All heavy atoms as an XYZ file, in Angstrom:
637
protein
N     -18.276    -17.349     23.682
C     -16.898    -17.172     23.268
C     -16.786    -17.418     21.786
O     -16.065    -16.673     21.080
C     -16.018    -18.137     24.046
C     -14.572    -18.006     23.764
S     -13.973    -16.443     24.471
C     -12.248    -16.693     24.309
N     -17.462    -18.384     21.234
C     -17.336    -18.615     19.781
C     -17.961    -17.525     18.984
O     -17.535    -17.253     17.847
C     -17.957    -19.999     19.443
O     -19.340    -19.974     19.684
N     -18.989    -16.914     19.488
C     -19.610    -15.739     18.763
C     -18.615    -14.570     18.661
O     -18.541    -13.947     17.654
C     -20.867    -15.293     19.468
C     -22.030    -16.212     19.319
C     -23.250    -15.694     19.989
N     -24.308    -16.678     19.965
C     -25.428    -16.568     20.608
N     -25.662    -15.466     21.317
N     -26.373    -17.483     20.535
N     -17.881    -14.366     19.745
C     -16.921    -13.319     19.719
C     -15.787    -13.572     18.717
O     -15.376    -12.722     17.972
C     -16.319    -13.137     21.129
C     -15.238    -12.061     21.269
C     -15.844    -10.662     20.993
C     -14.663    -12.084     22.675
N     -15.352    -14.825     18.695
C     -14.306    -15.239     17.718
C     -14.830    -15.083     16.268
O     -14.065    -14.595     15.428
C     -13.855    -16.631     17.987
N     -16.044    -15.490     16.020
C     -16.625    -15.358     14.661
C     -16.770    -13.891     14.256
O     -16.469    -13.519     13.125
C     -17.974    -16.062     14.591
S     -17.873    -17.847     14.654
N     -17.176    -13.050     15.197
C     -17.331    -11.602     14.907
C     -15.953    -11.004     14.619
O     -15.808    -10.162     13.695
C     -17.973    -10.903     16.083
N     -14.947    -11.415     15.384
C     -13.571    -10.867     15.129
C     -13.057    -11.265     13.751
O     -12.526    -10.461     12.998
C     -12.627    -11.411     16.213
C     -11.213    -10.944     16.003
C     -10.822     -9.680     16.245
C     -10.274    -11.837     15.496
C      -9.535     -9.273     16.024
C      -8.959    -11.439     15.295
C      -8.612    -10.148     15.565
N     -13.273    -12.553     13.379
C     -12.829    -13.020     12.062
C     -13.582    -12.324     10.968
O     -12.980    -12.021      9.903
C     -12.972    -14.527     11.978
C     -11.999    -15.343     12.834
C     -12.339    -16.827     12.729
C     -10.548    -15.067     12.441
N     -14.830    -12.094     11.149
C     -15.630    -11.393     10.102
C     -15.155     -9.959      9.951
O     -14.965     -9.462      8.881
C     -17.102    -11.391     10.504
C     -18.055    -10.686      9.511
C     -18.049    -11.408      8.162
C     -19.453    -10.654     10.101
N     -14.882     -9.277     11.082
C     -14.371     -7.925     11.041
C     -12.985     -7.878     10.416
O     -12.690     -7.009      9.588
C     -14.260     -7.314     12.442
C     -13.777     -5.955     12.550
C     -14.669     -4.954     11.854
C     -13.593     -5.540     14.036
N     -12.138     -8.815     10.726
C     -10.782     -8.895     10.144
C     -10.843     -9.064      8.617
O     -10.124     -8.384      7.887
C      -9.972    -10.032     10.792
C      -8.539    -10.205     10.321
C      -7.715     -8.980     10.707
C      -7.966    -11.441     10.903
N     -11.725     -9.913      8.176
C     -11.848    -10.173      6.745
C     -12.333     -8.963      5.962
O     -11.926     -8.675      4.902
N     -13.263     -8.176      6.594
C     -13.771     -6.969      5.863
C     -12.766     -5.867      5.849
O     -12.729     -5.152      4.872
C     -15.052     -6.481      6.563
O     -14.788     -6.198      7.930
C     -16.210     -7.514      6.458
N     -11.928     -5.708      6.870
C     -10.969     -4.626      6.845
C      -9.856     -4.878      5.871
O      -9.330     -3.990      5.203
C     -10.338     -4.364      8.243
O      -9.761     -5.553      8.709
C     -11.385     -3.885      9.210
N      -9.423     -6.155      5.719
C      -8.350     -6.461      4.806
C      -8.817     -6.380      3.357
O      -8.068     -6.005      2.470
C      -7.829     -7.887      5.072
C      -6.944     -7.935      6.292
C      -6.318     -9.274      6.465
O      -6.241    -10.034      5.488
O      -5.856     -9.547      7.569
N     -10.060     -6.671      3.080
C     -10.598     -6.633      1.726
C     -10.632     -5.229      1.186
O     -10.504     -5.020      0.007
C     -11.948     -7.299      1.652
N     -10.852     -4.253      2.065
C     -10.987     -2.880      1.586
C      -9.664     -2.124      1.530
O      -9.622     -0.996      1.124
C     -11.976     -2.119      2.499
O     -11.463     -2.061      3.765
N      -8.615     -2.717      2.035
C      -7.299     -2.030      2.068
C      -6.782     -1.781      0.629
O      -6.769     -2.717     -0.162
C      -6.298     -2.821      2.860
N      -6.310     -0.604      0.371
C      -5.757     -0.250     -0.896
C      -4.399      0.405     -0.678
O      -4.311      1.455     -0.144
C      -6.627      0.731     -1.652
C      -7.935      0.136     -2.149
C      -7.734     -0.751     -3.355
O      -7.019     -0.386     -4.261
N      -8.345     -1.876     -3.354
N      -3.341     -0.297     -1.072
C      -1.974      0.294     -1.043
C      -1.775      1.053     -2.315
O      -2.343      0.762     -3.362
C      -0.954     -0.813     -0.907
C      -1.154     -1.688      0.340
O      -1.476     -1.110      1.437
O      -1.058     -2.918      0.246
N      -0.949      2.077     -2.244
C      -0.667      2.929     -3.421
C       0.838      2.904     -3.694
O       1.629      3.178     -2.775
C      -1.150      4.378     -3.192
O      -2.512      4.331     -2.840
C      -0.978      5.219     -4.455
N       1.201      2.630     -4.928
C       2.631      2.623     -5.344
C       2.787      3.651     -6.473
O       2.085      3.615     -7.450
C       3.058      1.224     -5.811
C       4.514      1.266     -6.252
C       2.842      0.168     -4.759
N       3.679      4.604     -6.212
C       4.061      5.578     -7.262
C       5.411      5.194     -7.812
O       6.300      4.870     -7.042
C       4.092      6.994     -6.663
C       2.671      7.579     -6.442
C       2.694      9.003     -5.959
N       3.062      9.153     -4.558
C       2.259      8.916     -3.554
N       1.042      8.472     -3.766
N       2.653      9.085     -2.331
N       5.513      5.180     -9.152
C       6.733      4.752     -9.798
C       6.951      5.460    -11.105
O       6.047      6.101    -11.613
C       6.640      3.209    -10.077
C       5.533      2.843    -10.987
C       5.797      2.586    -12.306
C       4.216      2.656    -10.501
C       4.756      2.228    -13.202
C       3.191      2.283    -11.342
C       3.445      2.089    -12.701
N       8.215      5.412    -11.581
C       8.525      6.034    -12.865
C       8.131      5.096    -13.977
O       8.486      3.949    -13.957
C       9.995      6.340    -12.920
C      10.430      7.284    -11.858
C      11.411      8.303    -12.406
N      11.829      9.195    -11.372
C      11.327     10.436    -11.224
N      10.378     10.852    -12.029
N      11.683     11.218    -10.251
N       7.410      5.665    -14.945
C       6.953      4.840    -16.063
C       8.036      4.570    -17.076
O       9.192      4.982    -16.925
N       7.728      3.850    -18.125
C       8.671      3.525    -19.158
C       8.924      4.736    -20.037
O       8.096      5.577    -20.226
C       8.154      2.373    -20.029
C       7.839      1.125    -19.266
C       9.040      0.319    -19.105
N       8.756     -0.911    -18.364
C       9.644     -1.519    -17.642
N      10.855     -1.118    -17.601
N       9.364     -2.623    -17.004
N      10.128      4.801    -20.613
C      10.489      5.913    -21.547
C      11.923      6.290    -21.353
O      12.616      5.793    -20.491
N      12.385      7.173    -22.223
C      13.785      7.634    -22.136
C      14.021      8.437    -20.857
O      13.100      9.045    -20.325
C      13.987      8.510    -23.373
C      12.662      8.805    -23.892
C      11.668      7.777    -23.339
N      15.269      8.448    -20.399
C      15.633      9.174    -19.192
C      15.185     10.678    -19.328
O      15.323     11.282    -20.399
C      17.149      9.155    -18.966
C      17.616      7.783    -18.549
C      17.945      7.840    -17.058
N      18.553      6.615    -16.667
C      18.093      5.929    -15.658
N      17.077      6.286    -14.975
N      18.672      4.791    -15.302
N      14.679     11.221    -18.309
C      14.201     12.593    -18.285
C      12.772     12.728    -18.719
O      12.147     13.755    -18.487
N      12.210     11.731    -19.409
C      10.858     11.778    -19.894
C      10.057     10.669    -19.290
O       9.078     10.194    -19.922
C      10.832     11.673    -21.451
C      11.513     12.808    -22.133
C      11.448     12.694    -23.642
O      10.612     11.901    -24.131
O      12.264     13.311    -24.292
N      10.400     10.195    -18.105
C       9.673      9.112    -17.497
C       8.686      9.674    -16.475
O       9.090     10.011    -15.389
C      10.695      8.189    -16.800
C      11.644      7.546    -17.760
C      12.698      6.734    -17.140
N      12.080      5.698    -16.301
C      12.774      4.946    -15.448
N      14.080      5.096    -15.308
N      12.181      4.050    -14.733
N       7.397      9.751    -16.856
C       6.427     10.371    -15.941
C       6.190      9.444    -14.741
O       6.317      8.213    -14.816
C       5.168     10.441    -16.835
C       5.354      9.333    -17.826
C       6.840      9.276    -18.074
N       5.805     10.083    -13.622
C       5.481      9.309    -12.439
C       4.051      8.830    -12.606
O       3.095      9.598    -12.844
C       5.619     10.179    -11.203
C       7.113     10.510    -11.015
C       5.086      9.404     -9.919
C       7.443     11.386     -9.832
N       3.875      7.469    -12.431
C       2.551      6.835    -12.543
C       2.196      6.303    -11.165
O       3.026      6.200    -10.282
C       2.611      5.768    -13.583
C       2.879      6.236    -14.983
C       3.009      5.123    -16.002
O       3.035      3.956    -15.618
N       2.983      5.464    -17.246
N       0.924      5.947    -11.017
C       0.455      5.440     -9.751
C      -0.457      4.230     -9.986
O      -1.288      4.247    -10.926
C      -0.318      6.559     -9.067
C      -0.968      6.195     -7.758
C      -1.554      7.424     -7.090
O      -0.932      8.465     -7.026
N      -2.747      7.268     -6.596
N      -0.315      3.235     -9.132
C      -1.198      2.087     -9.162
C      -1.659      1.810     -7.738
O      -0.898      1.898     -6.823
C      -0.516      0.842     -9.820
C       0.642      0.391     -9.010
C      -1.500     -0.273    -10.039
N      -2.939      1.478     -7.594
C      -3.534      1.184     -6.281
C      -4.012     -0.235     -6.271
O      -4.554     -0.745     -7.258
C      -4.594      2.180     -5.949
N      -3.878     -0.882     -5.155
C      -4.372     -2.232     -4.990
C      -3.602     -2.902     -3.830
O      -2.773     -2.290     -3.202
N      -3.946     -4.136     -3.596
C      -3.273     -4.871     -2.520
C      -1.882     -5.327     -2.981
O      -1.766     -5.958     -4.073
C      -4.102     -6.066     -2.090
C      -3.527     -6.779     -0.871
C      -4.425     -7.860     -0.412
C      -3.674     -8.641      0.580
N      -3.996     -8.954      1.773
N      -0.846     -5.047     -2.209
C       0.512     -5.496     -2.552
C       0.554     -7.019     -2.325
O       0.297     -7.465     -1.219
C       1.535     -4.763     -1.750
C       1.590     -3.288     -2.165
C       2.910     -5.373     -1.937
C       2.532     -2.429     -1.377
N       0.835     -7.745     -3.381
C       0.920     -9.211     -3.283
C       2.178     -9.717     -2.742
O       2.210    -10.688     -2.006
C       0.636     -9.797     -4.676
C      -0.720     -9.383     -5.258
C      -0.850     -9.671     -6.714
O      -0.033    -10.426     -7.275
O      -1.822     -9.129     -7.324
N       3.316     -9.095     -3.102
C       4.623     -9.498     -2.560
C       5.601     -8.347     -2.751
O       5.446     -7.476     -3.551
C       5.149    -10.735     -3.310
O       5.430    -10.413     -4.673
N       6.607     -8.411     -1.822
C       7.708     -7.450     -1.877
C       9.047     -8.191     -1.814
O       9.167     -9.184     -1.095
C       7.652     -6.479     -0.682
C       6.407     -5.615     -0.663
C       6.376     -4.717      0.572
O       7.272     -3.922      0.736
O       5.422     -4.913      1.336
N      10.025     -7.735     -2.575
C      11.368     -8.379     -2.586
C      12.365     -7.323     -2.993
O      11.994     -6.142     -3.321
C      11.400     -9.548     -3.511
O      11.305     -9.132     -4.855
N      13.667     -7.704     -3.057
C      14.641     -6.777     -3.505
C      14.460     -6.413     -4.999
O      14.885     -5.326     -5.452
C      16.045     -7.368     -3.303
C      16.465     -7.484     -1.818
C      17.803     -8.197     -1.730
C      16.498     -6.151     -1.161
N      13.823     -7.319     -5.755
C      13.623     -7.076     -7.185
C      12.550     -6.000     -7.424
O      12.580     -5.263     -8.377
C      13.219     -8.366     -7.876
N      11.561     -5.916     -6.490
C      10.486     -4.943     -6.644
C       9.262     -5.338     -5.861
O       9.292     -6.143     -4.975
N       8.139     -4.726     -6.287
C       6.839     -4.922     -5.591
C       5.883     -5.459     -6.641
O       5.800     -4.907     -7.741
C       6.397     -3.638     -5.010
C       5.018     -3.733     -4.429
C       7.340     -3.103     -3.931
N       5.068     -6.450     -6.266
C       4.083     -7.006     -7.175
C       2.667     -6.474     -6.699
O       2.264     -6.746     -5.588
C       4.107     -8.509     -7.151
C       3.234     -9.141     -8.187
C       3.407    -10.621     -8.214
C       2.633    -11.259     -9.365
N       2.858    -12.689     -9.414
N       2.050     -5.715     -7.591
C       0.733     -5.147     -7.337
C      -0.174     -5.449     -8.499
O       0.241     -5.196     -9.653
C       0.797     -3.593     -7.104
C      -0.578     -3.040     -6.882
C       1.686     -3.267     -5.938
N      -1.320     -5.969     -8.267
C      -2.310     -6.213     -9.336
C      -1.717     -7.100    -10.429
O      -1.957     -6.854    -11.626
C      -2.849     -4.928     -9.890
N      -0.848     -8.029    -10.071
C      -0.275     -8.941    -11.037
C       0.900     -8.406    -11.785
O       1.486     -9.113    -12.605
N       1.316     -7.182    -11.553
C       2.446     -6.546    -12.259
C       3.566     -6.350    -11.282
O       3.393     -5.880    -10.201
C       2.045     -5.176    -12.845
C       0.979     -5.322    -13.875
O       0.965     -6.236    -14.676
N       0.042     -4.388    -13.905
N       4.799     -6.678    -11.706
C       6.000     -6.447    -10.921
C       6.568     -5.077    -11.289
O       6.890     -4.807    -12.450
C       7.028     -7.548    -11.192
C       8.330     -7.412    -10.387
C       8.039     -7.595     -8.891
C       9.341     -8.441    -10.809
N       6.697     -4.218    -10.298
C       7.292     -2.937    -10.465
C       8.723     -3.027     -9.928
O       8.926     -3.366     -8.762
C       6.498     -1.850     -9.721
C       5.056     -1.812    -10.264
C       7.168     -0.485     -9.888
C       4.145     -0.964     -9.431
N       9.699     -2.727    -10.782
C      11.103     -2.834    -10.393
C      11.424     -1.909     -9.266
O      10.903     -0.783     -9.226
C      12.008     -2.553    -11.610
N      12.262     -2.320     -8.346
C      12.647     -1.535     -7.149
C      13.288     -0.218     -7.620
O      13.127      0.808     -6.943
C      13.592     -2.311     -6.273
N      14.034     -0.200     -8.696
C      14.700      1.013     -9.127
C      13.728      2.083     -9.679
O      14.075      3.220     -9.777
C      15.747      0.712    -10.204
O      15.161      0.058    -11.308
N      12.507      1.649    -10.060
C      11.497      2.571    -10.590
C      10.590      3.125     -9.482
O       9.883      4.096     -9.723
C      10.642      1.862    -11.612
C      11.434      1.530    -12.863
O      12.501      2.140    -13.093
O      10.990      0.631    -13.620
N      10.565      2.539     -8.308
C       9.614      2.966     -7.269
C      10.063      4.279     -6.679
O      11.195      4.487     -6.334
C       9.537      1.870     -6.166
C       8.955      0.587     -6.727
C       8.705      2.370     -5.013
C       8.961     -0.546     -5.785
N       9.070      5.201     -6.634
C       9.292      6.505     -6.029
C       8.783      6.534     -4.585
O       9.437      7.040     -3.691
C       8.556      7.592     -6.837
C       8.635      8.961     -6.175
C       9.126      7.652     -8.247
N       7.605      5.965     -4.367
C       6.982      5.946     -3.046
C       5.983      4.829     -2.928
O       5.330      4.468     -3.885
C       6.266      7.319     -2.860
C       5.663      7.486     -1.473
O       6.366      7.113     -0.499
O       4.585      8.029     -1.358
N       5.832      4.292     -1.731
C       4.815      3.299     -1.407
C       4.024      3.811     -0.217
O       4.588      4.217      0.784
C       5.374      1.920     -1.081
C       6.167      1.358     -2.263
C       4.321      0.973     -0.651
C       6.829      0.026     -1.981
N       2.698      3.867     -0.350
C       1.817      4.292      0.677
C       0.958      3.093      1.099
O       0.161      2.598      0.308
C       0.927      5.405      0.148
C       0.251      6.247      1.144
C      -0.470      7.386      0.501
O       0.213      8.245     -0.117
O      -1.693      7.399      0.510
N       1.136      2.627      2.304
C       0.422      1.443      2.807
C      -0.863      1.885      3.493
O      -0.864      2.815      4.267
C       1.303      0.707      3.848
C       2.549      0.082      3.245
C       3.752      0.744      3.350
C       2.522     -1.137      2.583
C       4.917      0.216      2.795
C       3.642     -1.681      2.049
C       4.838     -0.998      2.169
O       5.985     -1.535      1.635
N      -1.945      1.189      3.171
C      -3.207      1.427      3.867
C      -3.217      0.610      5.095
O      -2.969     -0.582      5.099
C      -4.349      1.035      2.936
C      -5.733      1.314      3.515
C      -6.070      2.794      3.566
O      -5.547      3.574      2.764
O      -6.807      3.186      4.482
N      -3.495      1.282      6.213
C      -3.459      0.544      7.508
C      -4.876     -0.067      7.707
O      -5.884      0.495      7.393
C      -3.143      1.462      8.659
O      -4.064      2.574      8.664
C      -1.742      1.965      8.532
N      -4.939     -1.243      8.279
C      -6.204     -1.954      8.468
C      -7.019     -1.329      9.600
O      -6.484     -0.795     10.540
C      -5.804     -3.398      8.822
C      -4.473     -3.230      9.417
C      -3.798     -2.095      8.714
N      -8.307     -1.401      9.493
C      -9.233     -1.017     10.544
C      -9.374      0.441     10.878
O      -9.836      0.830     11.903
N      -8.931      1.294     10.002
C      -9.136      2.738     10.206
C      -8.101      3.350     11.097
O      -8.355      4.448     11.675
N      -6.924      2.796     11.257
C      -5.889      3.410     12.027
C      -5.327      4.548     11.207
O      -4.902      4.326     10.061
C      -4.762      2.420     12.399
C      -5.314      1.293     13.252
C      -3.632      3.125     13.109
C      -4.323      0.151     13.445
N      -5.342      5.716     11.738
C      -4.821      6.873     10.997
C      -3.835      7.602     11.853
O      -4.081      7.901     13.016
C      -5.940      7.851     10.578
C      -6.987      7.232      9.659
C      -6.383      7.042      8.286
N      -7.354      6.480      7.389
C      -7.359      5.255      6.944
N      -6.416      4.452      7.284
N      -8.279      4.833      6.113
N      -2.702      8.004     11.334
C      -1.678      8.761     12.014
C      -1.567     10.103     11.295
O      -1.246     10.144     10.118
C      -0.327      8.010     12.000
C      -0.448      6.640     12.719
C       0.725      8.896     12.695
C       0.772      5.814     12.599
N      -1.889     11.148     12.006
C      -1.827     12.480     11.428
C      -0.420     13.026     11.650
O      -0.033     13.354     12.781
C      -2.844     13.399     12.067
C      -3.045     14.683     11.299
O      -2.233     14.937     10.353
O      -3.923     15.469     11.657
N       0.386     13.070     10.595
C       1.773     13.474     10.724
C       1.912     14.935     11.106
O       2.846     15.329     11.747
C       2.523     13.234      9.419
C       2.636     11.755      9.060
S       3.340     10.762     10.415
C       5.061     11.302     10.378
N       0.920     15.770     10.729
C       1.010     17.200     11.149
C       0.986     17.344     12.658
O       1.738     18.085     13.244
C      -0.111     17.955     10.514
C       0.062     18.174      9.000
C      -1.152     18.829      8.386
N      -2.177     17.770      8.269
C      -3.465     17.935      8.357
N      -3.955     19.109      8.570
N      -4.281     16.883      8.184
N       0.088     16.557     13.306
C       0.015     16.604     14.760
C       1.268     16.056     15.425
O       1.754     16.546     16.414
C      -1.206     15.811     15.257
C      -2.502     16.518     14.925
C      -3.705     15.724     15.416
O      -3.518     14.771     16.228
O      -4.819     16.026     14.973
N       1.831     15.051     14.836
C       3.059     14.427     15.368
C       4.254     15.432     15.252
O       5.057     15.513     16.125
C       3.401     13.134     14.635
N       4.326     16.138     14.139
C       5.381     17.123     13.960
C       5.229     18.302     14.922
O       6.208     18.899     15.424
C       5.402     17.616     12.505
C       5.961     16.585     11.592
C       6.087     17.094     10.180
N       6.499     16.020      9.298
C       6.071     15.862      8.046
N       5.228     16.742      7.553
N       6.445     14.853      7.301
N       3.988     18.722     15.171
C       3.753     19.832     16.088
C       4.136     19.492     17.498
O       4.478     20.352     18.291
C       2.291     20.272     16.013
C       1.960     20.933     14.705
C       0.464     21.222     14.579
O      -0.288     20.840     15.467
N       0.066     21.893     13.504
N       4.074     18.181     17.817
C       4.389     17.782     19.189
C       5.896     17.821     19.490
O       6.253     17.911     20.668
C       3.897     16.322     19.420
N       6.691     17.828     18.468
C       8.178     17.885     18.638
C       8.618     19.204     19.137
O       8.440     20.214     19.110
C       8.956     17.544     17.363
C       8.884     16.072     17.061
O       8.597     15.279     17.972
O       9.102     15.695     15.898
């Protein structure tokens, strides 16, 4: 039983370490000239003020999209889900 628990914890630790979330946001600059930028890494915290990734706080008003990496290789193919409707 303890070997199984150790194997599970080892597997859990390796899947979380490789997870990369992606945040797309509007960069700094005058209105109309704010290019969309992207940063990848583990999201450290989320709040109404924004999202903290790689030590940087991205304001909620600048966020365009957040793509979460699911742990352990869970993949949902949205094309197949739409075709099922």
